[in-house]
KOLTORLUM-383330 format. One record per atom (N, C-alpha, C, O): x, y, z. Coordinates in steps of 0.02 Angstrom, whole numbers, padded with zeros to 5 digits, always signed. Layout:
KOLTORLUM-383330
XYZ ...
end
This chain:
KOLTORLUM-383330
+02632+01221-03164 +02656+01247-03098 +02659+01190-03049 +02615+01146-03049 +02711+01191-03008 +02719+01138-02953 +02662+01130-02905 +02636+01180-02880 +02641+01068-02890 +02585+01063-02843 +02609+01096-02774 +02567+01123-02737 +02675+01093-02758 +02695+01123-02695 +02714+01196-02707 +02748+01213-02756 +02692+01239-02660 +02702+01310-02665 +02714+01338-02593 +02667+01351-02556 +02774+01347-02575 +02792+01378-02509 +02776+01453-02499 +02784+01482-02445 +02753+01482-02558 +02735+01557-02555 +02783+01603-02521 +02768+01647-02480 +02845+01587-02544 +02905+01629-02510 +02898+01704-02542 +02889+01710-02603 +02901+01753-02505 +02893+01827-02525 +02954+01842-02571 +03007+01810-02564 +02947+01888-02615 +02999+01902-02660 +03044+01961-02620 +03026+01986-02566 +03099+01976-02652 +03142+02033-02635 +03200+02009-02593 +03206+01948-02584 +03241+02051-02566 +03301+02032-02523 +03271+02012-02451 +03219+02033-02426 +03317+01964-02425 +03295+01934-02361 +03277+01983-02306 +03231+01968-02268 +03308+02040-02299 +03299+02092-02249 +03233+02121-02264 +03204+02147-02216 +03207+02122-02321 +03144+02158-02340 +03087+02111-02347 +03030+02133-02347 +03097+02050-02354 +03044+01999-02372 +02981+02004-02323 +02924+02011-02346 +02992+02001-02258 +02933+01999-02214 +02903+02067-02216 +02842+02069-02217 +02937+02124-02218 +02903+02193-02213 +02860+02198-02278 +02802+02217-02274 +02889+02181-02336 +02855+02184-02397 +02791+02139-02398 +02737+02160-02420 +02800+02077-02372 +02743+02035-02372 +02683+02057-02330 +02625+02047-02348 +02701+02086-02273 +02648+02115-02225 +02611+02174-02262 +02551+02181-02253 +02643+02213-02300 +02614+02265-02340 +02561+02252-02392 +02517+02292-02409 +02572+02186-02417 +02530+02159-02472 +02481+02112-02455 +02432+02108-02493 +02484+02074-02403 +02437+02027-02385 +02365+02053-02364 +02354+02109-02342 +02318+02006-02373 +02248+02023-02351 +02240+02017-02273 +02274+01978-02240 +02193+02058-02249 +02177+02050-02183 +02100+02035-02171 +02061+02041-02218 +02083+02017-02119 +02007+02003-02110 +01981+02042-02058 +02006+02042-02002 +01926+02080-02074 +01886+02124-02023 +01866+02082-01969 +01841+02027-01979 +01876+02106-01909 +01861+02070-01845 +01790+02042-01849 +01779+01987-01824 +01740+02077-01878 +01674+02061-01875 +01667+01998-01926 +01616+01964-01920 +01712+01983-01972 +01701+01928-02014 +01740+01864-01984 +01731+01808-02008 +01778+01874-01934 +01814+01810-01912 +01766+01759-01886 +01781+01700-01889 +01710+01780-01862 +01658+01734-01830 +01633+01695-01884 +01606+01642-01869 +01638+01713-01951 +01612+01674-02004 +01652+01614-02022 +01630+01569-02057 +01712+01613-01997 +01762+01560-02020 +01770+01507-01960 +01783+01527-01903 +01764+01443-01973 +01780+01389-01924 +01850+01367-01945 +01868+01360-02003 +01891+01357-01886 +01955+01334-01893 +01964+01269-01850 +01948+01265-01791 +01992+01220-01889 +01998+01155-01853 +02077+01150-01830 +02121+01154-01872 +02090+01141-01767 +02158+01131-01748 +02168+01063-01723 +02139+01046-01671 +02207+01023-01755 +02219+00956-01743 +02281+00943-01692 +02338+00957-01710 +02271+00920-01639 +02324+00918-01587 +02312+00966-01527 +02287+01021-01534 +02331+00944-01472 +02319+00985-01407 +02375+00994-01366 +02370+01009-01307 +02438+00983-01402 +02497+00992-01360 +02515+01063-01355 +02470+01105-01357 +02577+01081-01348 +02597+01149-01336 +02580+01193-01396 +02556+01249-01391 +02595+01163-01454 +02579+01203-01520 +02503+01204-01532 +02476+01259-01542 +02468+01152-01530 +02398+01145-01536 +02354+01189-01494 +02307+01225-01514 +02380+01179-01422 +02340+01214-01374 +02349+01290-01383 +02299+01327-01379 +02412+01318-01396 +02423+01388-01398 +02389+01415-01461 +02359+01468-01459 +02394+01376-01518 +02357+01398-01581 +02284+01404-01574 +02254+01451-01600 +02252+01352-01536 +02183+01356-01526 +02160+01418-01486 +02113+01454-01504 +02201+01430-01424 +02186+01484-01385 +02195+01552-01420 +02155+01598-01413 +02251+01557-01458 +02263+01618-01489 +02211+01636-01547 +02194+01695-01554 +02187+01586-01588 +02140+01594-01639 +02069+01613-01613 +02032+01654-01639 +02055+01576-01558 +01989+01593-01526 +01992+01666-01500 +01942+01702-01504 +02050+01687-01472 +02054+01751-01441 +02045+01803-01502 +02018+01858-01493 +02067+01786-01559 +02064+01834-01612 +01992+01832-01643 +01977+01874-01685 +01948+01786-01624 +01879+01792-01646 +01855+01731-01688 +01796+01724-01703 +01900+01689-01704 +01880+01634-01751 +01845+01574-01711 +01857+01559-01653 +01805+01547-01747 +01769+01487-01716 +01814+01428-01718 +01825+01401-01772 +01843+01405-01662 +01893+01356-01661 +01867+01294-01635 +01831+01294-01585 +01884+01235-01669 +01871+01164-01650 +01937+01133-01639 +01980+01129-01683 +01943+01111-01576 +02008+01075-01563 +02000+01007-01549 +01960+00984-01509 +02044+00968-01588 +02037+00892-01592 +02100+00860-01567 +02155+00883-01583 +02092+00804-01527 +02151+00757-01512 +02123+00685-01516 +02064+00670-01510 +02172+00645-01527 +02145+00567-01532 +02155+00537-01466 +02136+00479-01456 +02185+00573-01417 +02188+00539-01347 +02122+00541-01320 +02076+00570-01350 +02113+00509-01259 +02051+00514-01219 +02045+00583-01187 +01990+00601-01165 +02098+00622-01183 +02095+00691-01158 +02153+00732-01184 +02206+00704-01197 +02144+00799-01191 +02197+00844-01209 +02258+00835-01163 +02253+00824-01103 +02320+00840-01197 +02381+00835-01149 +02436+00874-01188 +02437+00885-01248 +02486+00893-01139 +02542+00934-01169 +02594+00892-01202 +02611+00838-01177 +02619+00913-01253 +02676+00880-01287 +02722+00935-01311 +02711+00995-01304 +02776+00908-01342 +02821+00963-01375 +02854+00935-01439 +02880+00879-01441 +02853+00974-01487 +02875+00950-01548 +02906+01008-01588 +02907+01064-01563 +02930+00995-01648 +02954+01053-01689 +02901+01102-01706 +02913+01161-01717 +02840+01073-01710 +02781+01119-01724 +02777+01170-01673 +02759+01227-01687 +02792+01152-01612 +02788+01202-01559 +02859+01241-01557 +02858+01302-01555 +02910+01211-01559 +02978+01245-01555 +02986+01298-01607 +03000+01356-01593 +02977+01274-01669 +02991+01321-01728 +02928+01360-01753 +02933+01407-01793 +02877+01340-01730 +02812+01367-01753 +02774+01414-01708 +02782+01475-01712 +02734+01388-01668 +02693+01437-01627 +02730+01465-01571 +02710+01517-01546 +02782+01435-01548 +02827+01470-01494 +02857+01534-01526 +02857+01587-01495 +02882+01528-01587 +02910+01585-01612 +02865+01641-01631 +02879+01701-01624 +02805+01616-01658 +02749+01663-01679 +02726+01703-01611 +02710+01762-01612 +02725+01665-01556 +02697+01695-01491 +02754+01723-01450 +02744+01743-01393 +02815+01722-01480 +02876+01755-01444 +02885+01725-01374 +02897+01760-01325 +02881+01660-01372 +02897+01630-01304 +02971+01627-01288 +03003+01575-01296 +02995+01681-01266 +03067+01681-01253 +03091+01639-01199 +03150+01621-01199 +03051+01620-01153 +03066+01571-01101 +03091+01513-01124 +03140+01487-01096 +03060+01484-01180 +03088+01419-01203 +03137+01431-01255 +03152+01385-01292 +03165+01487-01262 +03220+01503-01312 +03202+01491-01387 +03244+01479-01430 +03136+01496-01397 +03109+01492-01464 +03077+01551-01496 +03035+01545-01541 +03097+01609-01471 +03065+01677-01496 +03087+01690-01564 +03130+01658-01593 +03052+01746-01588 +03070+01770-01657 +03145+01792-01662 +03177+01792-01714 +03169+01812-01602 +03238+01840-01600 +03289+01781-01609 +03347+01794-01625 +03270+01716-01599 +03308+01660-01612 +03300+01621-01680 +03345+01584-01701 +03238+01632-01713 +03221+01597-01768 +03196+01653-01829 +03178+01710-01818 +03199+01625-01885 +03184+01662-01943 +03109+01683-01938 +03073+01647-01902 +03082+01736-01970 +03016+01755-01977 +02984+01718-02030 +02960+01747-02079 +02983+01655-02025 +02949+01613-02077 +02902+01565-02046 +02890+01512-02073 +02871+01585-01985 +02829+01539-01951 +02755+01563-01954 +02738+01612-01987 +02717+01529-01920 +02645+01547-01920 +02632+01613-01882 +02650+01617-01823 +02604+01661-01911 +02591+01727-01882 +02523+01752-01893 +02493+01740-01946 +02494+01788-01842 +02428+01818-01853 +02418+01844-01923 +02365+01833-01952 +02470+01879-01951 +02463+01902-02015 +02450+01847-02066 +02402+01847-02104 +02497+01800-02064 +02485+01745-02119 +02421+01705-02114 +02392+01683-02164 +02398+01696-02050 +02340+01663-02045 +02278+01697-02071 +02232+01665-02097 +02276+01767-02064 +02226+01804-02091 +02226+01804-02166 +02173+01802-02198 +02285+01807-02195 +02292+01809-02268 +02267+01741-02296 +02230+01737-02345 +02289+01688-02259 +02268+01621-02289 +02193+01607-02282 +02167+01567-02321 +02158+01638-02235 +02089+01630-02225 +02041+01686-02261 +01980+01678-02265 +02071+01735-02282 +02033+01789-02304 +01988+01769-02364 +01931+01794-02369 +02011+01728-02408 +01971+01713-02460 +01911+01662-02447 +01872+01645-02492 +01906+01639-02380 +01858+01595-02363 +01799+01628-02315 +01757+01596-02282 +01807+01694-02317 +01752+01728-02277 +01678+01711-02299 +01634+01701-02258 +01670+01709-02364 +01605+01697-02392 +01588+01619-02408 +01534+01600-02431 +01639+01582-02393 +01634+01510-02414 +01574+01472-02387 +01544+01431-02423 +01555+01486-02322 +01506+01459-02287 +01512+01384-02271 +01566+01356-02285 +01467+01352-02245 +01472+01279-02227 +01485+01240-02282 +01457+01253-02335 +01526+01189-02277 +01546+01144-02330 +01490+01097-02336 +01471+01069-02285 +01461+01084-02395 +01400+01044-02408 +01422+00968-02401 +01478+00947-02418 +01376+00933-02377 +01386+00860-02368 +01345+00819-02426 +01352+00758-02432 +01307+00852-02462 +01267+00818-02516 +01308+00814-02577 +01280+00831-02629 +01368+00796-02581 +01407+00788-02637 +01432+00718-02650 +01432+00679-02602 +01452+00697-02708 +01471+00625-02716 +01532+00615-02682 +01540+00558-02659 +01583+00665-02673 +01642+00655-02642 +01628+00639-02564 +01657+00592-02537 +01584+00676-02534 +01566+00661-02464 +01539+00590-02453 +01557+00553-02407 +01493+00574-02501 +01458+00506-02501 +01514+00450-02505 +01515+00400-02469 +01560+00464-02552 +01613+00412-02562 +01655+00405-02501 +01670+00349-02482 +01675+00459-02467 +01714+00462-02409 +01677+00425-02349 +01705+00383-02314 +01617+00443-02342 +01572+00417-02290 +01566+00340-02296 +01574+00304-02247 +01553+00319-02354 +01550+00248-02373 +01606+00213-02355 +01601+00159-02326 +01668+00240-02372 +01730+00205-02365 +01748+00197-02290 +01776+00147-02269 +01730+00249-02251 +01739+00238-02174 +01690+00185-02143 +01709+00146-02099 +01626+00188-02170 +01578+00145-02143 +01597+00074-02161 +01590+00028-02120 +01620+00064-02223 +01634-00005-02247 +01695-00028-02203 +01696-00085-02181 +01745+00014-02191 +01800-00008-02150 +01782-00029-02081 +01801-00083-02059 +01745+00017-02046 +01716-00004-01979 +01684-00071-01982 +01698-00115-01941 +01637-00081-02033 +01593-00144-02034 +01641-00205-02042 +01634-00258-02013 +01694-00190-02087 +01741-00250-02098 +01776-00266-02037 +01782-00326-02023 +01802-00217-01994 +01842-00232-01932 +01794-00275-01888 +01813-00328-01864 +01728-00248-01879 +01682-00278-01827 +01661-00344-01852 +01656-00389-01811 +01648-00355-01916 +01617-00418-01936 +01667-00466-01961 +01646-00523-01976 +01733-00451-01970 +01786-00492-01994 +01793-00551-01941 +01794-00538-01881 +01799-00611-01962 +01806-00668-01916 +01883-00691-01915 +01901-00749-01926 +01918-00647-01902 +01996-00663-01893 +02011-00686-01824 +01968-00690-01780 +02076-00701-01819 +02099-00737-01752 +02150-00700-01720 +02169-00719-01665 +02177-00648-01748 +02233-00605-01723 +02211-00538-01700 +02175-00505-01736 +02230-00515-01640 +02218-00449-01614 +02255-00393-01650 +02304-00410-01685 +02240-00335-01647 +02266-00277-01680 +02342-00275-01661 +02387-00269-01703 +02352-00280-01598 +02425-00274-01573 +02468-00323-01602 +02528-00311-01606 +02444-00377-01625 +02490-00427-01655 +02520-00398-01721 +02579-00406-01736 +02477-00365-01760 +02501-00336-01827 +02542-00272-01812 +02591-00256-01846 +02519-00239-01759 +02556-00175-01742 +02635-00192-01721 +02681-00154-01735 +02642-00246-01690 +02708-00265-01667 +02745-00296-01726 +02806-00291-01729 +02712-00325-01771 +02749-00355-01831 +02773-00297-01875 +02829-00296-01901 +02730-00249-01883 +02749-00188-01924 +02808-00151-01885 +02855-00129-01918 +02805-00145-01821 +02852-00104-01780 +02921-00141-01785 +02972-00107-01790 +02926-00209-01785 +02988-00242-01791 +03015-00228-01860 +03074-00211-01865 +02980-00234-01909 +03003-00215-01982 +03032-00146-01989 +03085-00132-02018 +02990-00101-01956 +03012-00032-01955 +03081-00018-01922 +03125+00017-01946 +03085-00050-01864 +03139-00040-01820 +03203-00066-01853 +03256-00035-01856 +03191-00135-01882 +03253-00165-01907 +03275-00143-01975 +03334-00145-01990 +03229-00121-02016 +03249-00107-02088 +03229-00033-02111 +03254-00011-02163 +03189+00003-02075 +03175+00070-02097 +03191+00118-02045 +03162+00172-02043 +03239+00101-01999 +03251+00147-01942 +03303+00197-01956 +03307+00218-02014 +03341+00218-01911 +03390+00268-01923 +03445+00258-01975 +03468+00301-02012 +03462+00186-01969 +03514+00164-02027 +03479+00115-02072 +03448+00065-02054 +03489+00138-02137 +03450+00100-02187 +03499+00082-02247 +03550+00114-02259 +03477+00027-02283 +03510+00018-02345 +03461-00008-02399 +03406-00029-02381 +03479-00007-02462 +03427-00025-02516 +03400-00091-02507 +03339-00099-02514 +03443-00146-02490 +03412-00210-02484 +03369-00215-02430 +03319-00251-02437 +03381-00184-02373 +03334-00193-02316 +03270-00154-02328 +03216-00174-02305 +03274-00102-02362 +03211-00057-02379 +03162-00102-02426 +03102-00110-02419 +03205-00130-02476 +03161-00166-02524 +03123-00230-02489 +03066-00247-02503 +03167-00261-02443 +03132-00316-02408 +03077-00289-02361 +03026-00321-02351 +03088-00233-02335 +03033-00200-02286 +02972-00186-02325 +02916-00196-02301 +02982-00165-02384 +02917-00142-02425 +02876-00209-02441 +02814-00206-02440 +02907-00267-02454 +02882-00326-02472 +02844-00352-02410 +02785-00369-02414 +02882-00356-02349 +02860-00376-02286 +02796-00339-02267 +02745-00370-02252 +02801-00273-02268 +02742-00235-02250 +02680-00249-02290 +02624-00253-02264 +02690-00257-02358 +02633-00270-02400 +02599-00343-02377 +02538-00353-02379 +02644-00388-02356 +02616-00447-02330 +02581-00445-02265 +02529-00476-02253 +02611-00406-02221 +02584-00391-02158 +02508-00362-02163 +02461-00382-02130 +02506-00307-02214 +02448-00278-02229 +02393-00320-02255 +02335-00312-02236 +02413-00366-02301 +02361-00412-02325 +02340-00461-02272 +02281-00479-02269 +02384-00482-02230 +02368-00527-02170 +02321-00491-02124 +02274-00520-02098 +02335-00427-02114 +02294-00383-02070 +02224-00381-02091 +02180-00394-02050 +02210-00364-02150 +02141-00362-02177 +02102-00431-02179 +02041-00436-02174 +02144-00481-02185 +02110-00547-02192 +02094-00586-02119 +02049-00627-02108 +02142-00560-02075 +02145-00607-02006 +02132-00565-01943 +02127-00593-01888 +02125-00491-01948 +02124-00458-01889 +02062-00472-01857 +02013-00485-01891 +02059-00470-01788 +01993-00474-01751 +01983-00422-01705 +02025-00411-01661 +01924-00384-01711 +01916-00323-01672 +01848-00337-01628 +01792-00339-01654 +01860-00346-01560 +01797-00359-01520 +01755-00296-01511 +01775-00240-01527 +01696-00308-01486 +01656-00254-01468 +01607-00236-01525 +01597-00275-01572 +01576-00175-01520 +01530-00152-01568 +01551-00085-01607 +01597-00050-01585 +01521-00070-01660 +01529-00007-01694 +01498+00050-01668 +01518+00106-01683 +01444+00039-01624 +01402+00097-01603 +01418+00108-01530 +01371+00128-01496 +01474+00098-01503 +01492+00110-01435 +01568+00129-01431 +01605+00115-01478 +01588+00159-01380 +01658+00177-01372 +01699+00110-01373 +01689+00065-01332 +01746+00106-01424 +01785+00048-01433 +01854+00059-01450 +01870+00067-01509 +01899+00060-01400 +01963+00072-01409 +02002+00030-01460 +02049+00052-01493 +01978-00032-01464 +02013-00083-01510 +01992-00064-01585 +02031-00075-01631 +01937-00038-01595 +01914-00014-01656 +01950+00046-01680 +01968+00051-01738 +01963+00096-01631 +02003+00154-01644 +02072+00131-01668 +02100+00153-01718 +02097+00083-01626 +02167+00059-01640 +02178+00024-01710 +02230+00030-01743 +02123-00013-01728 +02122-00043-01791 +02129+00002-01849 +02165-00011-01897 +02092+00057-01845 +02095+00112-01892 +02162+00143-01900 +02186+00155-01956 +02195+00157-01840 +02258+00190-01841 +02310+00136-01872 +02351+00156-01914 +02311+00072-01854 +02355+00027-01874 +02348+00018-01952 +02398+00009-01987 +02289+00020-01978 +02275+00016-02046 +02314+00075-02082 +02341+00065-02137 +02315+00136-02052 +02349+00187-02086 +02423+00180-02077 +02462+00200-02121 +02445+00151-02019 +02515+00141-02012 +02548+00091-02062 +02605+00098-02083 +02508+00044-02078 +02529-00006-02128 +02533+00020-02197 +02568-00009-02239 +02498+00072-02212 +02510+00111-02273 +02568+00153-02270 +02612+00152-02314 +02570+00196-02212 +02622+00246-02203 +02694+00209-02195 +02745+00234-02218 +02693+00152-02162 +02758+00115-02163 +02787+00102-02224 +02848+00110-02231 +02743+00077-02278 +02771+00066-02343 +02794+00127-02379 +02841+00126-02419 +02759+00180-02364 +02772+00249-02396 +02838+00265-02367 +02883+00280-02407 +02852+00263-02299 +02916+00281-02270 +02970+00247-02302 +03020+00278-02320 +02964+00181-02311 +03016+00139-02345 +03028+00162-02416 +03085+00168-02438 +02976+00175-02450 +02986+00201-02524 +03023+00265-02522 +03069+00273-02561 +03005+00311-02478 +03035+00378-02478 +03105+00369-02458 +03146+00407-02485 +03127+00326-02416 +03194+00318-02394 +03234+00280-02445 +03295+00284-02445 +03201+00244-02488 +03231+00207-02544 +03250+00260-02601 +03303+00257-02631 +03203+00305-02611 +03205+00355-02661 +03259+00404-02648 +03288+00432-02694 +03274+00414-02588 +03326+00475-02563 +03391+00444-02563 +03410+00409-02516 +03427+00455-02616 +03494+00424-02622 +03549+00478-02591 +03590+00508-02626 +03542+00482-02527 +03586+00520-02490 +03580+00505-02415 +03535+00469-02393 +03626+00535-02377 +03614+00535-02304 +03605+00601-02273 +03642+00646-02292 +03561+00612-02228 +03550+00679-02200 +03513+00678-02139 +03460+00647-02136 +03534+00708-02093 +03498+00711-02028 +03482+00648-02000 +03527+00608-01987 +03413+00633-01986 +03392+00566-01958 +03386+00513-02016 +03368+00455-02002 +03401+00532-02077 +03402+00484-02133 +03472+00463-02143 +03509+00504-02171 +03495+00407-02125 +03556+00383-02139 +03560+00322-02187 +03539+00267-02167 +03585+00329-02249 +03590+00276-02293 +03660+00248-02290 +03707+00284-02307 +03667+00187-02269 +03730+00156-02256 +03773+00151-02327 +03834+00141-02323 +03744+00157-02384 +03782+00160-02453 +03794+00233-02463 +03828+00247-02512 +03774+00277-02428 +03797+00353-02436 +03830+00376-02372 +03799+00411-02333 +03893+00356-02361 +03928+00384-02302 +04000+00396-02327 +04024+00368-02376 +04037+00447-02282 +04098+00466-02298 +04145+00411-02276 +04122+00362-02247 +04210+00416-02288 +04255+00364-02271 +04262+00351-02199 +04285+00297-02181 +04243+00401-02152 +04246+00393-02086 +04177+00379-02053 +04169+00384-01992 +04125+00360-02099 +04061+00342-02078 +04014+00393-02063 +03964+00379-02031 +04026+00456-02084 +03980+00507-02072 +03933+00515-02123 +03947+00487-02176 +03873+00549-02120 +03822+00559-02170 +03849+00596-02233 +03879+00650-02227 +03839+00570-02287 +03860+00601-02351 +03798+00630-02388 +03758+00594-02418 +03791+00694-02384 +03737+00730-02417 +03744+00738-02493 +03799+00735-02520 +03690+00747-02525 +03690+00757-02597 +03653+00821-02612 +03596+00816-02633 +03681+00881-02604 +03642+00941-02613 +03624+00952-02680 +03577+00990-02694 +03663+00918-02727 +03651+00934-02799 +03584+00906-02822 +03550+00934-02866 +03565+00850-02792 +03506+00814-02815 +03449+00812-02759 +03394+00787-02773 +03459+00835-02700 +03412+00823-02651 +03394+00884-02607 +03362+00877-02554 +03418+00952-02633 +03405+01009-02600 +03333+01031-02618 +03323+01080-02654 +03283+00992-02591 +03215+01012-02607 +03167+00993-02554 +03186+00956-02509 +03105+01015-02555 +03053+00995-02513 +03012+00943-02553 +03000+00954-02612 +02992+00886-02523 +02952+00839-02563 +02892+00814-02526 +02893+00813-02464 +02842+00794-02560 +02781+00769-02524 +02750+00713-02576 +02750+00719-02637 +02725+00659-02541 +02694+00607-02585 +02615+00620-02583 +02582+00633-02532 +02591+00613-02647 +02517+00623-02656 +02482+00552-02660 +02495+00507-02700 +02434+00550-02610 +02400+00484-02598 +02358+00467-02658 +02319+00507-02684 +02369+00405-02680 +02327+00379-02738 +02278+00320-02724 +02248+00289-02767 +02274+00309-02656 +02232+00249-02637 +02275+00184-02617 +02252+00139-02581 +02337+00184-02642 +02381+00129-02621 +02456+00160-02621 +02480+00198-02662 +02485+00134-02567 +02554+00159-02562 +02603+00149-02624 +02647+00189-02640 +02589+00096-02653 +02631+00081-02717 +02613+00127-02776 +02648+00128-02827 +02553+00169-02768 +02538+00209-02824 +02551+00284-02804 +02534+00328-02843 +02578+00298-02746 +02590+00366-02726 +02640+00405-02772 +02690+00380-02796 +02619+00470-02782 +02658+00509-02836 +02702+00559-02795 +02677+00597-02754 +02762+00556-02808 +02812+00610-02772 +02812+00681-02807 +02821+00685-02868 +02803+00732-02770 +02806+00798-02787 +02860+00833-02761 +02874+00826-02701 +02898+00875-02800 +02956+00904-02773 +02961+00984-02786 +02948+01008-02841 +02981+01020-02733 +02989+01089-02737 +03063+01108-02725 +03083+01102-02667 +03102+01128-02769 +03171+01142-02763 +03187+01197-02710 +03150+01245-02707 +03237+01194-02668 +03251+01240-02622 +03309+01284-02652 +03362+01258-02670 +03298+01345-02654 +03345+01395-02684 +03373+01439-02631 +03337+01478-02599 +03437+01435-02621 +03464+01476-02565 +03498+01533-02590 +03550+01525-02622 +03472+01598-02579 +03496+01652-02600 +03539+01694-02556 +03577+01736-02579 +03532+01682-02493 +03570+01728-02444 +03614+01690-02400 +03654+01722-02365 +03612+01622-02397 +03655+01583-02358 +03691+01532-02402 +03669+01519-02459 +03746+01502-02376 +03779+01444-02411 +03771+01383-02373 +03781+01380-02313 +03751+01326-02415 +03746+01265-02380 +03812+01240-02353 +03862+01245-02388 +03814+01214-02292 +03868+01187-02263 +03858+01116-02236 +03800+01101-02223 +03901+01072-02225 +03894+01005-02199 +03901+01008-02124 +03948+01037-02099 +03851+00976-02088 +03850+00979-02018 +03902+00925-01992 +03904+00869-02018 +03942+00943-01941 +03993+00899-01918 +03975+00892-01838 +03961+00939-01802 +03978+00824-01819 +03963+00808-01752 +04025+00788-01709 +04021+00763-01653 +04085+00804-01744 +04155+00793-01718 +04172+00847-01666 +04228+00847-01639 
end
């Protein structure tokens, strides 16, 4: 079975949601307090999700990486929580979008099997391994005798991403980007300098951790763009264009949802694919003319 599973209900499109609601699990209100829900992000989607889930009775923990929660707007808000909460003022209500978004029904079904799970234990080899990895990374940043600030590497990565992994891409540039990002990542771990201490609030230490992630994600973005032999939406491959310069899609080979599985190094990431099967609509090419 595929690692990816979108859990699309069976049956005709007009009956899918009704049939699904009749079959899914629900949670007794008295059991909701037994479940902790972590909401990452405090923008429009995260804020609304945290408030709604707390109102339903779940124990909600809301996280953001900024110094304070703030409003934002993204597709997570527009196509997800706005539609679920029927925010017609933003034009994102269920009357404008399909019934395939986050709903109180689906949240309950998703969490129903965890009512008796209890607290996740921390006395496991996996927890010890994760804790050690984080501690080792923090100690490396603080104790490394490098000469370059975090921003130096962040800007180098940003230029590579802008020039070669941006809206317009080609195979040669993407291959160059992968090699350049690997070199920047190597240089980062050898020569980064993080001032301050590990046991106090340290914005530079926080930034170093994020840039370390960006240096892995940047290579993964380039690999993903290189593997996708078509042009579609915000992904424009210069070698996949129509005669008049428009994006040339390849629905026969790329009508799927994909996700990369982390294996410890971007070069070892594994691609998983879930085909998209359209039963009720016909694929059409978008034109901006």
